[in-house]
C-alpha positions in Angstrom: 63.7 79.7 20.2 63.0 76.7 22.0 59.7 74.8 22.1 57.6 75.2 25.0 56.0 71.9 26.2 52.5 71.6 27.7 54.1 70.5 31.0 55.5 73.8 31.6 52.0 75.3 31.6 50.1 72.4 33.2 52.6 70.5 35.3 49.9 68.4 36.9 48.0 66.9 33.8 48.5 63.1 35.2 46.6 64.2 38.3 43.8 65.9 36.4 43.6 62.6 34.2 43.4 60.5 37.4 40.6 62.8 38.6 38.7 62.5 35.5 38.8 58.7 35.7 37.6 58.9 39.2 34.7 61.0 38.3 33.8 58.6 35.6 33.8 55.7 38.1 31.5 57.8 40.3 29.2 58.5 37.5 29.0 55.0 36.3 28.4 53.7 40.0 25.7 56.4 40.3 24.1 55.3 37.0 24.1 51.7 38.2 22.5 52.6 41.6 19.9 54.7 40.0 19.0 51.7 37.6 18.9 49.5 40.5 16.4 51.7 42.4 14.2 52.0 39.2 14.3 48.2 39.0 13.2 47.8 42.6 10.5 50.6 42.6 9.1 49.0 39.3 9.2 45.5 40.6 7.4 46.4 43.9 4.8 48.5 42.0 3.9 45.6 39.6 3.9 43.2 42.4 1.5 45.3 44.6 -0.7 45.8 41.5 -0.9 42.1 41.1 -1.6 41.4 44.8 -4.4 44.1 44.5 -5.6 42.0 41.5 -6.3 39.1 43.7 -9.4 41.1 45.2 -10.0 43.3 42.1 -10.6 42.2 38.6 -7.5 41.3 36.7 -4.9 38.8 35.9 -3.3 38.5 39.2 -1.6 35.0 38.3 0.1 36.8 35.3 1.0 40.1 37.0 2.6 38.8 40.4 5.0 36.5 38.6 6.1 39.5 36.4 6.6 41.6 39.4 8.7 38.7 41.1 10.8 38.4 37.9 11.7 42.0 38.1 12.5 41.9 41.6 14.5 38.7 41.3 17.3 40.5 39.4 18.0 42.3 42.7 16.9 40.2 45.6 17.5 36.4 46.4 14.1 36.0 48.3 12.3 37.2 45.2 14.2 34.8 42.9 13.5 31.8 45.4 9.8 32.9 45.5 9.7 33.3 41.7 11.2 29.8 41.3 8.7 28.3 43.6 5.9 30.0 41.8 7.3 28.7 38.4 7.6 25.0 39.7 4.1 25.3 41.0 2.7 26.4 37.7 4.7 23.8 35.9 3.3 21.1 38.0 -0.2 22.5 37.5 0.4 22.6 33.8 1.4 19.0 33.7 -1.5 17.7 35.9 -3.9 19.6 33.4 -2.4 18.3 30.3 -1.9 14.7 31.7 -5.5 14.6 32.8 -6.8 15.7 29.5 -4.8 12.9 27.8 -6.1 10.4 30.4 -9.8 11.5 29.5 -9.0 11.4 25.9 -7.7 8.0 26.3 -10.7 6.8 28.2 -13.0 8.2 25.4 -11.1 6.5 22.8 -11.4 3.1 24.6 -15.2 3.9 25.2 -15.8 4.3 21.4 -14.0 1.1 20.4 
């Protein structure tokens, strides 16, 4: 009695394995596309809510950059706009804190 190999029953096992690998690639690509769509939808939703908060009560200056940060993961224009917003906020922060230091220095000179 001779041993019967699996190749005799399934001669195209390599083709099946190749097809399974291709299916996995398609599944991974589909999952990545789905994640991308979710990020885009969430980013635009947060951004639009932030824009609405300019007129409505709410922290628009906090929500808009969050929406831009989410969109910056997918779009170059959002990344540039987010960087511009971040740089502007940094310069405002510097001017506020430097202004407070100058006022404090003037008060200290006045009390001497």
